[in-house]
Rosetta silent file (secondary structure, phi, psi, omega in degrees, C-alpha in Angstrom):
SEQUENCE: MGFLTIYQNNYTDSTVISNHFIDEYMEDANDAQLKIYLYLLRMVNARLDTSIGDIADKFNYTEKDVKRALAYWERKRLLFLDYDSHKNITGIHLLDSSAISNPSVNTAVTYPFVSTAVPEQPQVRQFSMEKPNYTADQLRDFKADENTARLLFVAEQYLKKPLSANDMRTILFIMDKLGFSEDLTDYLIQYCVDRGKRDLRYIEKVAISWAEQGITTQKQAAALAGKYDKAVYEIMRALGKNNLPTETEVAYIDRWRKFYGFDNDVILTACERTVLATDSHRFEYADSILTSWYKAGVHHKGDIKSLDENHRRSKANRPTASTNKFNQFTQNEYDFEALEKEILSN
SCORE:     score description
SCORE:     0.000 S_00000001
   1 L     0.000  141.735 -174.982   -0.016   -0.024   -0.013 S_00000001
   2 L   -76.884  173.378  179.955    1.378    3.412   -0.884 S_00000001
   3 L   -72.120  149.243 -179.088    2.336    6.290    1.357 S_00000001
   4 E   -96.893  145.866  172.279   -0.338    8.571    2.735 S_00000001
   5 E   -97.860  119.076 -178.432   -0.384   12.309    2.505 S_00000001
   6 E  -108.779  132.544  177.274   -1.267   13.876    5.886 S_00000001
   7 E  -116.798  147.338  174.684   -2.473   17.433    6.246 S_00000001
   8 E  -141.789  154.355 -174.571   -2.961   19.639    9.267 S_00000001
   9 L  -106.241    2.792  179.474   -4.253   23.150    9.676 S_00000001
  10 L  -144.561   71.991 -175.127   -2.275   24.307   12.739 S_00000001
  11 L   -69.828  140.758  170.421    1.399   23.276   12.484 S_00000001
  12 L  -137.817  168.238 -173.786    3.805   23.626   15.411 S_00000001
  13 L   -82.656   -6.704  178.843    7.386   22.370   15.863 S_00000001
  14 L  -131.645  165.012 -179.129    6.364   19.913   18.663 S_00000001
  15 L   -84.212  114.977 -178.499    3.619   17.424   19.212 S_00000001
  16 L  -116.470  130.007  174.775    0.935   19.239   21.185 S_00000001
  17 L  -108.772  120.692 -175.641   -2.188   17.647   22.640 S_00000001
  18 L   -73.352  151.945  176.970   -4.884   20.125   23.377 S_00000001
  19 H   -62.013  -32.583 -179.486   -6.804   20.133   26.685 S_00000001
  20 H   -63.282  -40.364  178.706   -9.995   20.004   24.666 S_00000001
  21 H   -64.953  -41.557  179.912   -8.922   16.656   23.138 S_00000001
  22 H   -65.796  -40.284 -174.831   -8.112   15.241   26.629 S_00000001
  23 H   -73.537  -39.562 -169.011  -11.367   16.503   28.078 S_00000001
  24 H  -103.245  -20.941 -168.269  -13.737   15.559   25.279 S_00000001
  25 L  -120.511  -26.212 -171.798  -12.195   12.635   23.341 S_00000001
  26 L   -68.447  -34.583 -171.356   -9.888   10.522   25.458 S_00000001
  27 L   -65.178  -37.829 -176.382  -12.454    8.939   27.716 S_00000001
  28 L   -89.805  -17.704 -175.731  -14.409    7.198   24.933 S_00000001
  29 L   -79.766  143.712  176.806  -11.509    6.180   22.676 S_00000001
  30 L   -88.076  178.462 -173.842   -9.912    2.759   23.066 S_00000001
  31 H   -59.194  -44.929 -176.099   -6.155    2.124   23.205 S_00000001
  32 H   -62.700  -46.378 -179.750   -5.746    1.498   19.483 S_00000001
  33 H   -61.713  -41.466  177.773   -7.618    4.618   18.497 S_00000001
  34 H   -63.677  -47.047 -174.987   -5.582    6.785   20.949 S_00000001
  35 H   -60.734  -43.635 -174.386   -2.248    5.315   19.923 S_00000001
  36 H   -70.553  -39.336 -178.972   -2.903    5.787   16.232 S_00000001
  37 H   -65.663  -48.326 -179.147   -4.220    9.353   16.589 S_00000001
  38 H   -61.348  -37.857  177.712   -1.268   10.391   18.777 S_00000001
  39 H   -65.427  -38.507  176.854    1.138    8.705   16.329 S_00000001
  40 H   -63.351  -43.939  177.047   -0.380   10.632   13.420 S_00000001
  41 H   -58.671  -42.896 -178.573    0.183   13.876   15.358 S_00000001
  42 H   -63.743  -44.185 -179.330    3.762   12.851   16.035 S_00000001
  43 H   -67.724  -41.393 -176.599    4.445   12.032   12.319 S_00000001
  44 H   -69.423  -36.027  178.540    2.825   15.133   10.937 S_00000001
  45 H   -75.527  -21.759  173.253    4.763   17.424   13.219 S_00000001
  46 L   -86.842   -2.235 -177.145    7.994   15.699   12.363 S_00000001
  47 L    55.724   47.633  179.062    7.133   16.043    8.664 S_00000001
  48 L  -113.063  148.601  177.085    7.519   12.306    8.171 S_00000001
  49 L   -79.300  156.529  170.581    5.747   10.024    5.725 S_00000001
  50 E  -152.462  176.420 -179.849    3.773    7.035    6.869 S_00000001
  51 L  -148.231  168.871  177.270    1.364    4.411    5.510 S_00000001
  52 H   -58.593  -43.655  179.144   -1.354    2.090    6.735 S_00000001
  53 H   -62.660  -40.042  179.736    1.182   -0.734    6.746 S_00000001
  54 H   -62.734  -45.490 -179.395    3.767    1.276    8.669 S_00000001
  55 H   -62.156  -43.115  179.126    1.241    2.176   11.362 S_00000001
  56 H   -59.452  -47.476 -179.327    0.098   -1.434   11.653 S_00000001
  57 H   -65.032  -36.058 -175.795    3.675   -2.680   12.017 S_00000001
  58 H   -59.313  -40.571 -175.627    4.477    0.062   14.568 S_00000001
  59 H  -109.973    6.189 -176.835    1.804   -1.133   16.950 S_00000001
  60 L    61.568   39.222  177.181    1.474   -4.730   15.961 S_00000001
  61 L  -104.847  170.155  167.539   -2.036   -4.141   14.627 S_00000001
  62 L   -85.991  164.335  176.897   -3.645   -5.352   11.433 S_00000001
  63 H   -64.607  -32.848  179.000   -4.258   -2.921    8.628 S_00000001
  64 H   -63.731  -39.283  176.385   -7.934   -3.390    9.265 S_00000001
  65 H   -60.237  -41.718 -179.692   -7.441   -2.215   12.868 S_00000001
  66 H   -63.757  -44.294 -178.090   -5.724    0.914   11.621 S_00000001
  67 H   -64.150  -40.260  179.453   -8.507    1.669    9.124 S_00000001
  68 H   -60.827  -42.948 -179.732  -11.126    1.149   11.853 S_00000001
  69 H   -64.702  -45.441 -178.015   -9.300    3.675   14.113 S_00000001
  70 H   -64.780  -40.315  178.954   -9.077    6.214   11.275 S_00000001
  71 H   -64.759  -34.959  177.198  -12.731    5.764   10.506 S_00000001
  72 H   -60.574  -48.023 -177.385  -13.519    6.298   14.217 S_00000001
  73 H   -71.984  -22.372  174.240  -11.681    9.662   14.318 S_00000001
  74 H   -71.241  -40.293  177.826  -13.311   10.646   11.039 S_00000001
  75 H   -63.979  -31.412  179.208  -16.742   10.071   12.650 S_00000001
  76 L   -82.247    1.837  177.473  -15.536   12.249   15.562 S_00000001
  77 L    62.438   29.979  172.165  -14.630   14.940   12.989 S_00000001
  78 L   -95.943   -7.255  175.907  -10.983   15.127   14.080 S_00000001
  79 E  -160.359  163.677  166.420   -9.793   14.120   10.641 S_00000001
  80 E  -137.825  156.210 -167.500  -11.131   13.288    7.218 S_00000001
  81 E  -114.030  142.871  171.452   -9.826   10.792    4.677 S_00000001
  82 E   -96.379  141.576  177.024   -9.078   10.904    0.963 S_00000001
  83 E  -128.769  151.435  170.242   -9.808    7.807   -1.130 S_00000001
  84 L   -89.509 -172.070 -177.872   -8.919    6.693   -4.621 S_00000001
  85 L   -65.152  -19.840 -178.591  -11.340    5.036   -7.046 S_00000001
  86 L   -98.660   11.832 -179.371  -10.708    1.652   -5.460 S_00000001
  87 L    69.103   17.562  174.374  -11.594    2.883   -1.940 S_00000001
  88 L   -80.741  140.425  178.176   -7.882    2.880   -0.862 S_00000001
  89 E   -77.151  124.976 -178.356   -7.032    5.634    1.664 S_00000001
  90 E  -114.312  -15.113 -179.010   -4.637    8.072   -0.016 S_00000001
  91 E  -158.354  153.252  177.378   -4.616   11.014    2.385 S_00000001
  92 E  -128.447  123.856  177.214   -5.407   12.034    5.972 S_00000001
  93 E  -105.797  115.467  178.715   -6.408   15.569    6.906 S_00000001
  94 E   -88.383  134.754 -179.164   -6.019   16.328   10.647 S_00000001
  95 L  -111.869  160.080 -179.424   -8.316   18.999   11.981 S_00000001
  96 L   -73.543  119.319 -175.339   -8.064   21.197   15.069 S_00000001
  97 H   -64.474  -35.289 -177.705  -10.066   19.483   17.900 S_00000001
  98 H   -68.851  -22.233 -177.567  -10.852   22.824   19.588 S_00000001
  99 H   -74.222  -20.726 -177.976  -12.482   24.061   16.322 S_00000001
 100 H   -64.740  -37.355  179.054  -15.191   21.381   16.558 S_00000001
 101 L   -96.765   -0.614 -179.431  -16.884   23.115   19.459 S_00000001
 102 L  -129.784   84.875 -176.597  -15.912   26.593   18.277 S_00000001
 103 L   -54.971  -21.880 -178.249  -17.210   27.347   14.758 S_00000001
 104 L   -70.903  -17.437  178.813  -15.390   30.613   14.734 S_00000001
 105 L   -76.234  132.717 -179.624  -12.041   28.798   14.472 S_00000001
 106 L   -73.769  119.033  178.006  -10.904   28.394   10.863 S_00000001
 107 L  -105.192   15.401  179.345  -10.666   24.632   10.101 S_00000001
 108 L   -62.720  139.464 -179.382   -9.638   24.990    6.523 S_00000001
 109 L   -86.207  117.870 -173.552   -6.909   22.531    5.527 S_00000001
 110 L  -127.679  -20.583 -171.668   -3.993   24.645    4.227 S_00000001
 111 E  -118.842  112.573  173.072   -0.637   23.045    5.061 S_00000001
 112 E   -76.206  136.351 -175.753    0.538   19.792    3.432 S_00000001
 113 L  -113.032    6.854  168.020    2.971   18.013    5.719 S_00000001
 114 L  -123.525  143.093 -174.092    4.244   15.389    3.264 S_00000001
 115 L   -50.559  132.278  179.170    6.171   16.372    0.168 S_00000001
 116 L   -94.628    4.709  179.266    3.842   17.163   -2.651 S_00000001
 117 L   -62.290  137.449  179.790    6.544   16.658   -5.293 S_00000001
 118 L   -74.056  124.926 -178.504    5.442   14.280   -7.998 S_00000001
 119 L   -66.574  153.767  177.000    7.570   11.141   -7.782 S_00000001
 120 L   -53.927  119.504 -179.820    9.605    9.992  -10.756 S_00000001
 121 L  -105.561  129.922  176.917    7.244    8.205  -13.085 S_00000001
 122 L   -67.578  144.135  178.798    8.550    5.580  -15.481 S_00000001
 123 L   -96.492  132.159  178.464    7.746    6.105  -19.138 S_00000001
 124 L   -69.410  133.070 -173.511    6.153    3.292  -21.020 S_00000001
 125 L  -120.387  151.405  175.784    8.385    2.033  -23.778 S_00000001
 126 L  -124.839  121.258  176.839    7.732   -0.145  -26.837 S_00000001
 127 L  -155.994  166.948 -176.214   10.629   -2.188  -28.272 S_00000001
 128 L   -69.219  134.832  178.004   11.374   -5.668  -29.621 S_00000001
 129 L  -107.896   17.033  179.429   11.514   -8.349  -26.940 S_00000001
 130 L   -70.557  124.620 -179.641   13.006  -11.010  -29.182 S_00000001
 131 L   -74.893  128.886  178.160   15.890  -12.747  -27.413 S_00000001
 132 L   -71.262  160.662  173.005   19.048  -12.745  -29.505 S_00000001
 133 L   -88.314   87.574 -178.938   20.989  -15.971  -30.202 S_00000001
 134 L   -70.946  144.358  179.456   24.111  -15.234  -28.209 S_00000001
 135 L   -78.914  169.256  174.937   27.242  -17.184  -29.210 S_00000001
 136 H   -63.532  -39.211  179.648   29.320  -19.296  -26.831 S_00000001
 137 H   -63.342  -40.706  177.983   32.037  -16.639  -26.996 S_00000001
 138 H   -65.154  -41.367  178.758   29.579  -13.921  -25.921 S_00000001
 139 H   -66.296  -36.261  176.150   28.374  -16.004  -23.038 S_00000001
 140 H   -65.409  -44.071  179.051   32.014  -16.661  -21.940 S_00000001
 141 H   -63.177  -39.375  178.202   32.789  -12.964  -22.137 S_00000001
 142 H   -62.663  -40.873 -178.981   29.648  -12.195  -20.176 S_00000001
 143 H   -74.716  -28.252 -175.972   30.569  -14.634  -17.435 S_00000001
 144 H   -73.700  -22.844  178.437   34.182  -13.434  -17.286 S_00000001
 145 L   -61.273  137.690 -172.940   33.132   -9.919  -16.257 S_00000001
 146 H   -64.176  -44.720  179.448   33.762   -9.499  -12.553 S_00000001
 147 H   -66.774  -38.624  177.918   30.390   -7.890  -11.770 S_00000001
 148 H   -65.571  -42.760 -179.209   28.540  -10.389  -13.935 S_00000001
 149 H   -60.027  -39.567  179.552   30.338  -13.319  -12.240 S_00000001
 150 H   -68.383  -41.455  179.252   29.121  -12.011   -8.810 S_00000001
 151 H   -64.246  -45.175  178.979   25.550  -11.636  -10.133 S_00000001
 152 H   -61.686  -38.160  177.115   25.520  -15.155  -11.569 S_00000001
 153 H   -62.610  -46.622  179.652   26.799  -16.519   -8.275 S_00000001
 154 H   -63.745  -40.797 -179.616   24.046  -14.698   -6.386 S_00000001
 155 H   -58.605  -42.910 -178.426   21.434  -15.901   -8.955 S_00000001
 156 H   -66.525  -31.784  175.906   22.489  -19.502   -8.388 S_00000001
 157 H   -68.609  -42.026 -179.224   21.997  -19.014   -4.583 S_00000001
 158 H   -66.341  -42.728 -175.243   18.545  -17.576   -5.115 S_00000001
 159 H   -85.274   -9.683  177.728   17.545  -20.222   -7.636 S_00000001
 160 L    55.350   45.509  177.443   19.185  -23.077   -5.726 S_00000001
 161 L  -168.247  154.563  174.869   20.677  -24.628   -8.850 S_00000001
 162 L   -68.683  144.669 -179.294   23.661  -24.261  -11.219 S_00000001
 163 L   -80.124  129.212  176.008   22.887  -21.960  -14.118 S_00000001
 164 L   -81.804  175.133  179.480   22.581  -23.566  -17.563 S_00000001
 165 H   -65.640  -34.307  176.772   23.773  -21.876  -20.720 S_00000001
 166 H   -67.236  -38.229  178.523   20.048  -21.001  -21.440 S_00000001
 167 H   -63.134  -44.335  178.583   19.686  -19.497  -17.985 S_00000001
 168 H   -66.210  -33.489  177.862   22.768  -17.273  -18.550 S_00000001
 169 H   -64.360  -40.105  176.364   21.418  -16.373  -21.916 S_00000001
 170 H   -64.090  -43.344  178.406   18.190  -15.122  -20.300 S_00000001
 171 H   -66.303  -37.755  175.143   20.091  -13.055  -17.704 S_00000001
 172 H   -59.857  -43.751  179.614   22.329  -11.667  -20.461 S_00000001
 173 H   -62.077  -40.457  179.761   19.224  -10.717  -22.448 S_00000001
 174 H   -65.490  -38.634 -179.589   17.752   -8.935  -19.406 S_00000001
 175 H   -85.595  -36.482 -177.803   20.861   -6.883  -18.839 S_00000001
 176 H   -78.067  -55.384 -174.787   21.948   -6.428  -22.440 S_00000001
 177 L   -89.350  -35.481  177.573   18.730   -5.858  -24.290 S_00000001
 178 L   -84.142  -16.159  175.580   16.346   -4.732  -21.542 S_00000001
 179 L    79.687   21.387  179.091   19.026   -2.487  -20.042 S_00000001
 180 L   -75.788  137.150  173.654   18.759   -3.709  -16.457 S_00000001
 181 L   -75.611  171.473  177.309   21.644   -2.803  -14.193 S_00000001
 182 H   -58.450  -42.874  179.902   23.315   -5.349  -11.988 S_00000001
 183 H   -63.303  -47.054 -179.806   21.407   -4.072   -8.972 S_00000001
 184 H   -63.535  -40.286  178.519   18.016   -4.102  -10.756 S_00000001
 185 H   -63.137  -43.118  174.931   18.656   -7.630  -12.061 S_00000001
 186 H   -57.950  -46.397 -177.638   19.586   -8.787   -8.580 S_00000001
 187 H   -65.689  -37.555  179.877   16.429   -7.217   -7.194 S_00000001
 188 H   -59.474  -48.810 -178.624   14.362   -8.787  -10.033 S_00000001
 189 H   -64.841  -44.560  179.656   15.502  -12.347   -9.217 S_00000001
 190 H   -62.127  -40.883  179.866   15.023  -11.838   -5.503 S_00000001
 191 H   -56.928  -47.416 -176.657   11.578  -10.384   -6.100 S_00000001
 192 H   -70.557  -42.263 -176.781   10.418  -13.442   -8.132 S_00000001
 193 H   -66.384  -38.819  178.429   11.951  -16.002   -5.732 S_00000001
 194 H   -59.675  -22.609  179.460   10.269  -14.323   -2.744 S_00000001
 195 L  -103.018   21.214  172.475    7.019  -15.058   -4.514 S_00000001
 196 L    78.857   18.907 -177.741    7.871  -18.740   -5.025 S_00000001
 197 L  -115.242  110.961  178.608    8.983  -18.351   -8.658 S_00000001
 198 L  -114.418    4.410  177.552   12.392  -19.747   -9.569 S_00000001
 199 L   -75.677  121.292  178.225   11.616  -20.422  -13.242 S_00000001
 200 H   -59.457  -27.692  177.489   13.819  -18.201  -15.506 S_00000001
 201 H   -66.173  -37.620  177.799   10.951  -18.021  -17.999 S_00000001
 202 H   -67.537  -46.154 -179.318    8.776  -16.411  -15.341 S_00000001
 203 H   -60.153  -41.019  177.542   11.575  -14.037  -14.303 S_00000001
 204 H   -61.331  -38.826 -179.470   12.067  -13.068  -17.943 S_00000001
 205 H   -65.403  -41.120  178.204    8.357  -12.250  -18.260 S_00000001
 206 H   -62.404  -42.889 -179.340    8.461  -10.045  -15.147 S_00000001
 207 H   -61.249  -41.569 -178.728   11.611   -8.299  -16.571 S_00000001
 208 H   -65.870  -42.331  179.021    9.839   -7.639  -19.876 S_00000001
 209 H   -60.743  -42.596  177.589    6.785   -6.289  -18.032 S_00000001
 210 H   -63.292  -45.937 -175.546    9.027   -3.926  -15.999 S_00000001
 211 H   -61.258  -41.119 -177.011   10.963   -2.821  -19.169 S_00000001
 212 H   -61.748  -33.238 -176.094    7.642   -2.094  -20.971 S_00000001
 213 L   -88.042    2.727  179.211    6.646    0.115  -18.006 S_00000001
 214 L    77.351   21.992  178.928    9.963    1.971  -18.117 S_00000001
 215 L   -73.113  121.914 -178.213   11.380    0.557  -14.956 S_00000001
 216 L  -127.543   -8.622 -177.208   15.114    1.320  -14.880 S_00000001
 217 L  -130.846  158.623  176.400   15.993    1.529  -11.188 S_00000001
 218 H   -61.455  -36.536 -179.808   15.559   -0.655   -8.122 S_00000001
 219 H   -61.668  -43.858  178.726   13.598    2.129   -6.453 S_00000001
 220 H   -63.360  -42.825  179.422   11.045    2.238   -9.299 S_00000001
 221 H   -63.542  -41.204  178.843   10.738   -1.575   -9.184 S_00000001
 222 H   -62.755  -38.882  179.255   10.187   -1.551   -5.420 S_00000001
 223 H   -63.702  -43.275 -179.184    7.492    1.118   -5.813 S_00000001
 224 H   -67.458  -42.882 -177.016    5.743   -0.966   -8.466 S_00000001
 225 H   -67.865  -31.398 -178.574    6.045   -4.169   -6.437 S_00000001
 226 L   -69.351  -10.706  177.082    4.782   -2.381   -3.330 S_00000001
 227 L   -62.537  -27.574 -174.986    1.439   -1.763   -4.994 S_00000001
 228 L  -126.809  128.891  177.836    0.451   -5.309   -4.132 S_00000001
 229 L   -86.582  178.029 -176.791    1.080   -7.202   -0.897 S_00000001
 230 H   -61.359  -31.569  179.627    1.647  -10.936   -0.486 S_00000001
 231 H   -61.005  -34.801  178.595   -2.043  -11.487    0.155 S_00000001
 232 H   -64.610  -45.476 -179.675   -2.882  -10.366   -3.386 S_00000001
 233 H   -69.364  -32.472  176.765   -0.551  -12.962   -4.862 S_00000001
 234 H   -62.281  -43.777 -179.725   -1.925  -15.634   -2.514 S_00000001
 235 H   -64.993  -40.923  178.191   -5.410  -14.976   -3.819 S_00000001
 236 H   -60.941  -45.829  179.988   -4.153  -15.042   -7.428 S_00000001
 237 H   -63.275  -38.833 -177.557   -2.488  -18.403   -6.879 S_00000001
 238 H   -63.878  -25.866  177.811   -5.617  -19.742   -5.203 S_00000001
 239 L   -93.299    8.608 -179.830   -7.531  -18.945   -8.383 S_00000001
 240 L    76.457   24.762 -177.926   -4.854  -20.608  -10.532 S_00000001
 241 L  -105.048  123.283  178.011   -3.391  -17.322  -11.709 S_00000001
 242 L  -111.899    4.994 -179.577    0.391  -17.050  -11.986 S_00000001
 243 L   -83.277  167.594  167.269    0.482  -13.719  -13.854 S_00000001
 244 L   -67.265  139.518 -177.845    1.002  -10.263  -12.350 S_00000001
 245 L   -62.758  134.210  173.839   -2.454   -9.001  -11.409 S_00000001
 246 L   -76.212  169.917  178.095   -4.278   -6.835  -13.947 S_00000001
 247 H   -62.132  -37.653 -179.301   -6.111   -3.691  -12.898 S_00000001
 248 H   -67.867  -43.295  178.981   -9.421   -5.507  -13.196 S_00000001
 249 H   -63.261  -40.647  178.508   -8.209   -8.379  -11.005 S_00000001
 250 H   -62.873  -41.392 -176.264   -6.787   -5.955   -8.363 S_00000001
 251 H   -62.103  -40.096  175.959  -10.176   -4.175   -8.351 S_00000001
 252 H   -61.275  -49.051 -175.578  -11.974   -7.414   -7.507 S_00000001
 253 H   -63.651  -39.711  176.599   -9.491   -8.265   -4.773 S_00000001
 254 H   -61.181  -38.897 -177.565   -9.741   -4.731   -3.294 S_00000001
 255 H   -65.011  -44.094 -179.546  -13.481   -4.965   -3.226 S_00000001
 256 H   -62.287  -43.991 -175.371  -13.311   -8.302   -1.348 S_00000001
 257 H   -85.484  -37.321 -169.650  -10.742   -7.167    1.168 S_00000001
 258 H   -99.993  -41.483 -179.885  -11.429   -3.464    1.597 S_00000001
 259 H   -86.090  -46.625  177.345  -15.107   -2.864    0.808 S_00000001
 260 L   -74.909  -28.204 -179.298  -16.525   -6.229    1.968 S_00000001
 261 L    78.409   19.488 -177.214  -13.915   -6.415    4.677 S_00000001
 262 L   -77.545  141.403  171.139  -13.241  -10.145    4.355 S_00000001
 263 L   -74.722  164.422 -176.375  -10.116  -11.712    5.890 S_00000001
 264 H   -63.929  -31.436 -177.271   -8.009  -13.804    3.546 S_00000001
 265 H   -66.114  -33.382  177.681   -9.239  -17.129    4.880 S_00000001
 266 H   -70.391  -41.648  179.667  -12.812  -16.267    3.804 S_00000001
 267 H   -65.108  -41.316 -178.680  -11.631  -15.138    0.356 S_00000001
 268 H   -67.742  -34.476  174.523   -9.423  -18.279   -0.086 S_00000001
 269 H   -62.252  -40.028  176.546  -12.472  -20.447    0.833 S_00000001
 270 H   -66.812  -35.300  177.855  -14.437  -18.796   -1.951 S_00000001
 271 H   -66.089  -38.834  179.347  -11.451  -19.301   -4.295 S_00000001
 272 H   -62.674  -43.897 -178.350  -11.349  -23.057   -3.430 S_00000001
 273 H   -68.260  -32.554  177.099  -15.061  -23.419   -4.294 S_00000001
 274 H   -63.077  -50.772 -177.996  -14.441  -21.411   -7.483 S_00000001
 275 H   -62.556  -34.577  175.891  -11.708  -23.614   -8.705 S_00000001
 276 H   -69.731  -26.586 -170.965  -13.755  -26.758   -8.074 S_00000001
 277 H   -92.692  -31.301 -171.037  -16.693  -25.232   -9.947 S_00000001
 278 L  -154.840  150.770  178.670  -15.268  -23.623  -13.094 S_00000001
 279 L   -98.491  -10.285 -174.972  -12.163  -23.344  -15.285 S_00000001
 280 L  -134.333  157.655  179.257  -13.090  -19.953  -16.689 S_00000001
 281 L    52.431   44.873 -172.838  -14.239  -16.533  -15.457 S_00000001
 282 H   -68.286  -36.233 -179.265  -12.956  -17.437  -11.999 S_00000001
 283 H   -67.229  -40.840  176.902  -12.771  -13.873  -10.695 S_00000001
 284 H   -61.980  -41.408 -178.470  -16.428  -13.294  -11.674 S_00000001
 285 H   -70.128  -42.335  174.766  -17.512  -16.520  -10.118 S_00000001
 286 H   -62.262  -36.533  177.120  -15.610  -15.906   -6.875 S_00000001
 287 H   -60.801  -42.226 -179.935  -17.050  -12.397   -6.789 S_00000001
 288 H   -64.774  -34.890  176.101  -20.589  -13.784   -6.967 S_00000001
 289 H   -64.783  -52.074 -175.507  -19.802  -16.083   -3.966 S_00000001
 290 H   -68.817  -32.402  176.340  -18.271  -13.336   -1.882 S_00000001
 291 H   -67.209  -40.928  178.088  -21.002  -10.840   -2.724 S_00000001
 292 H   -65.931  -36.441  177.647  -23.659  -13.319   -1.566 S_00000001
 293 H   -66.139  -40.291  178.251  -21.693  -13.945    1.616 S_00000001
 294 H   -62.343  -42.053  179.435  -21.382  -10.201    2.221 S_00000001
 295 H   -70.024  -27.779 -178.046  -25.161   -9.711    1.800 S_00000001
 296 L   -84.988   -0.809  176.838  -25.745  -12.689    4.148 S_00000001
 297 L    83.890   23.173  177.548  -23.667  -10.985    6.859 S_00000001
 298 L   -70.178  128.321  177.388  -20.631  -13.311    6.757 S_00000001
 299 L  -119.872  -29.637 -179.477  -17.697  -11.913    8.779 S_00000001
 300 L  -135.732  167.193 -177.474  -15.529  -14.902    9.539 S_00000001
 301 H   -61.066  -31.177  176.281  -14.878  -18.308    8.090 S_00000001
 302 H   -62.439  -28.656 -179.534  -17.013  -19.941   10.838 S_00000001
 303 H   -70.710  -23.771 -178.408  -20.033  -18.018    9.527 S_00000001
 304 H   -66.399  -40.214  178.548  -19.725  -19.811    6.188 S_00000001
 305 H   -62.331  -42.888  176.190  -20.369  -23.195    7.836 S_00000001
 306 H   -62.270  -42.339 -179.151  -23.495  -21.870    9.530 S_00000001
 307 H   -63.537  -42.451  178.482  -24.680  -20.377    6.248 S_00000001
 308 H   -63.167  -40.952  177.696  -24.109  -23.653    4.413 S_00000001
 309 H   -61.103  -42.939  179.286  -26.001  -25.559    7.143 S_00000001
 310 H   -63.242  -39.475  177.851  -28.953  -23.157    6.984 S_00000001
 311 H   -62.395  -43.111  178.061  -28.967  -23.574    3.234 S_00000001
 312 H   -66.118  -38.408  179.400  -29.078  -27.365    3.469 S_00000001
 313 H   -65.497  -40.594 -179.060  -31.881  -27.226    6.014 S_00000001
 314 H   -62.048  -41.845 -178.337  -33.836  -24.789    3.854 S_00000001
 315 H   -69.379  -38.078  179.680  -33.451  -27.082    0.859 S_00000001
 316 H   -67.354  -34.694  179.255  -34.449  -30.161    2.857 S_00000001
 317 L   -85.541    0.420 -176.189  -37.547  -28.401    4.228 S_00000001
 318 L   -62.884  129.264 -179.041  -38.580  -27.072    0.856 S_00000001
 319 L   -61.725  149.732  175.103  -42.282  -28.029    0.147 S_00000001
 320 L   -69.412  152.798 -172.615  -42.905  -30.420   -2.676 S_00000001
 321 L   -68.222  149.886  176.761  -43.993  -28.906   -5.926 S_00000001
 322 L   -65.331  149.789  176.925  -47.640  -28.421   -6.645 S_00000001
 323 L   -76.169   -8.527  176.375  -49.372  -30.867   -8.998 S_00000001
 324 L   -64.598  124.736 -174.082  -50.559  -27.837  -10.929 S_00000001
 325 H   -60.712  -37.644 -177.288  -48.581  -28.061  -14.165 S_00000001
 326 H   -67.433  -45.141 -179.612  -47.918  -24.312  -14.362 S_00000001
 327 H   -63.546  -41.306 -175.076  -46.671  -24.112  -10.751 S_00000001
 328 H   -64.362  -34.823  178.817  -44.632  -27.263  -11.256 S_00000001
 329 H   -67.005  -38.711 -176.200  -42.900  -25.704  -14.273 S_00000001
 330 H   -82.149  -19.116 -176.098  -41.872  -22.566  -12.344 S_00000001
 331 H   -99.473  -19.884 -177.815  -40.723  -24.400   -9.223 S_00000001
 332 L   -60.186  146.704  173.044  -38.687  -27.323  -10.664 S_00000001
 333 L  -106.667  115.464 -177.863  -34.864  -27.061  -10.427 S_00000001
 334 L   -97.750  140.698  177.854  -33.316  -28.379  -13.603 S_00000001
 335 L   -90.036   87.282 -173.746  -29.773  -29.801  -13.774 S_00000001
 336 H   -63.035  -31.056  179.899  -28.729  -27.907  -16.938 S_00000001
 337 H   -65.963  -44.579  177.753  -25.243  -29.446  -16.885 S_00000001
 338 H   -64.924  -37.919  177.654  -26.627  -32.970  -16.991 S_00000001
 339 H   -60.041  -40.871 -179.267  -29.113  -31.894  -19.646 S_00000001
 340 H   -66.931  -39.566  177.640  -26.360  -30.500  -21.763 S_00000001
 341 H   -64.461  -40.289 -178.760  -24.333  -33.769  -21.536 S_00000001
 342 H   -63.600  -40.192  179.474  -27.412  -35.746  -22.536 S_00000001
 343 H   -65.173  -41.571 -177.177  -28.020  -33.542  -25.549 S_00000001
 344 H   -69.321  -27.359 -178.498  -24.345  -33.798  -26.646 S_00000001
 345 H   -80.206  -16.420  179.616  -24.355  -37.595  -26.320 S_00000001
 346 L   -76.200    0.000    0.000  -27.344  -37.931  -28.704 S_00000001
């Protein structure tokens, strides 16, 4: 998750807690809400960046805990939040607590406390991705270079195998034709291995994807990789997807995790059912399951078992169909899959 921009309307050089906050807000707030609010004040006055993940790590909370605390203070009108189109929090505006009970105090947000400079954006490039047929002499020269020899040694440690000539050809292609530096190539291999991918063909695909997006430095690659946490890739794998997530796929996952508020074990249960049910349109199928669970009030994995049991009882207690032909037609449940097989076999 990206860094948050925090704003405040009454900057001072130290962290100041008003008496009004102590008198009016401390009593009702729980420990997590107080810690997170005070930490925000500390960070904003020190002009330091932070993120949902950083705050969660600082206090050993979940990201959901942090979001609940921020939502609490937003309801108390001590801050308000900015969101992007996927409901991700992108900014926090801190307000003066004394201004809540005193409308004459100007509460306009005027001072940004995180740098507003636009970060370096990679430029999308288009070029041939065809791998050259390097000669044996070129491979020997490549391996003889001191820096390359170090990188190849590190790659062998990451991949846990000796590098074949084809493996070296792939790494040479990444550095020679895609223009990756030694550091960026090192980061690329580590990035893929951390995600359980030691296949050079997969690593090459990631390298090409980065090159097309104009990634030329380790910092840019880390920023791109940081868009998605490990849970996203776990969900992708659970649905049989080994590619980098597309914008549409990320939008589905964001809805399940952030809008519906499901923990990963609930989402993974839906993914398991999806994989057993269909080989295509799996995101749409999983979305239909999770949407129905959300509407049914599922919060934890244990709720699913109760919901399934209620469904089985309801089905068992369903009244028999009327002998009236019209009613029988509307009430019957047809096994269209079996019907389709029967038609195809004729």
